[in-house]
N, C-alpha and C positions, 0 to 999 in steps of 0.2 A: 671308557672313555677313549676319545678318539686321541690318535697320536699325535696330533696338532695342539688339542687340548692338554695332552699331559706335557707336550714340552713347553707351552705357555707357564702352566703350574708349576714346573719345574724350575722355569726361569724366575718366576715371580717370588719362589721360596729362596733361591740364591740373592736375589737382589735384597729381599727383607732381611736376609741372616747377614749381609754385609752392613746394612744400614744400622741394624741392631748392634753390631760389633763395634762399629765407627761411632755411634753415639754413646756407647757403655765407655770406651777409650777414651773420649772426650771426657766425660764426667769424672771417671777415675785418675786419670792423669792430669788433669786439672787440679783435682782437688787433694790429693795423695802424692803425687809427681811419678814419674814415668818408671824410674828403678825401684819405687817401692811397690808397684803394683805388679801383680805377675799375671802371665796368661790365663792361668785357671780362673784369677777374679774377674778380668774382663769378660770370659766365657760365660761364667755364672751370672753376673750382672744382667749381660746380653740374652740370657737364657737359651744359650746354646752350648753344645761341647767344645772341649779344648781342640778337639780335632776338626772340629768346624773352623775354629779360629785359624789353625795352621793350613788347612786346606783352600783356604779364602786368602789368607796372608802371608803364610809361610813362618810367622810367628809374631811375634810382639813388636820387633823393629819393623818389621813389613806392614803390619798395623798402623804403626807411627807414621809411617811415609805415606799411607794411603790417607792418612787423617790430615797430612800436610795439604794435600790437594783438594779435599773436600774443604779444608778451613781456608786455602786461597780463594777458592772460587765463592764461598760465602763473604769472604772479606770484602773483596773486590766488589762483588756485586752489591753490600750493602752501602760502602763508601760512595761509589759510582752513582748509585741510584739518589743520592740525596742532590745530585749537581742537575738531574735530567730535569728540562722544562723551568729553570730558573734562571731569572734575570741578575740575579745577586746571589753568587755561591756563597758569600757570607752569611745570609739567611739562612742558610742551611747548615752553616758549621756546627751549631748548636746540636743540631740532630744526630751530626757525624759525630760529634764527640760523645753526645748520650749513648750512640750505639755500642761504643768502646766501654764506657764507664758505668753505666746505669745496670743494675741486675735484670734479666729478663724472668719471666715467668716460666719459659720452657728450660733455661740453663743457668739461670742465677748470675753471677759474675765470672762463669767458667771461661768465655771469650778472652780475658785480659791474664787470667791465671795459666791457662794454656798456651797462651802466646809465649809467656816467659818461660814456662816448662819446655817448650818446644826450641825455644832460643837457647837454652841452658845445654840441653843434649845436644844440639846441633852444632853448638861451640866446642864439643868435646867429641864428637864422632863426623869424622871427614864426609863420611857417606850421606847422612842425615844434613850436615852442614851444607853441604853443596845443593842439595834439594831444598833446602830452606832458603839459600842466596837465590836460587831461580825462582822461587815463589814471591819474595820482596822484588825482586826485578819487573815481574809480571804485575803485581799490586801497584806498584810506581808507576809503570807504563800506563795502566789502564787508568789510574787517577789522573795522570797528566795528560792523558788525551780527553779525559772528561772536562777538565779545565781548559784544555786548548779549544775545543769545541763551545765552552761557554765564550772565551775571549772572541773567537772568530762571530759567533752570532752577536756578540754586544758590541763588538768595535774596540775591544779593550786589549792592550797587550801585556802578556804575561812577563813579569820582570826578568824571567829566565826561561830557556828551552823547557818545553813540557814535562820531559822526564827528570829533569831536575827539579822542577816545580813539585812533582808528584812525590819525590824523595823527601823533599823540606816539609811538604802537607803532613806526609805520613810520620816523619821524624817529630814533628812537634805534638801530635796527635799521642802516638806511643810513648814518647818522652814525659809528657805532661800526664799520661795515664799511669805511669809508672809511680809517680809522685802522688797523685790524686788518691790512688789505691790506699795509701798509707796516711795520707793527711788530705782528707776532702777540703778542709777550709781553707788550707795553705794555697791551694789550685783551684780558685773558682770558675767557673763555667765561663764568666763573662773575660776573664783572662786570657783564656785559650782561644774565644773567639776574636778577641782585638789581635792576639798574636797572628792569627791567620790571616785576617785583614792586612795586616802591616806587612806581612809576607808576601801576600798579592799585589801590593802596592795600591790598595783600594784607598788608603788614608791619605795617600799623596795628590789623588786626583780631585780637580776642582768639583764642587758641589754639583754644577751642570753636567758635568760629564759621568759622574757616578751611576753605576748600573742601577 
């Protein structure tokens, strides 16, 4: 094997190992909780050694911090993608809501469970908490920018600055999702979509001005 091919295969193995550890941690932390899961359990679920976990992430805490970054990118991408190419973001609110609350074939309802697990650990750990706060700030910014782009393209004014709007939209989605997880019938999809429409001031527009 040439040196170039060897280096490439080595890099591919490292990438695969990191991805397997991240996916295993996401599933186990969401299902059992961060403190109830050992580094050994994550490594075993990923089909890797505990030494590999420590080599790549320095331990379970480092793995959680890496998971925060991955989850931030996935969350922002999924939310902002729903706004792309739409003349009316409200038409996509149902899909945004579903991306948070509806089980996925690949990870069930781990998204919301992991979100809450990360928040709990971040509230108790200054190091994780500061990274989690940065993550939320970036999600708010990206979501707000997506809404600002829509407003500019349609000639609509956002009722608040973009980042504040992003914060409120994210707050409605996560806050309602918490309640929906325990009482789905108490938080129907229509209620959430209507709340987001109201938040953006779409209900106050004359019919001729609605996007």
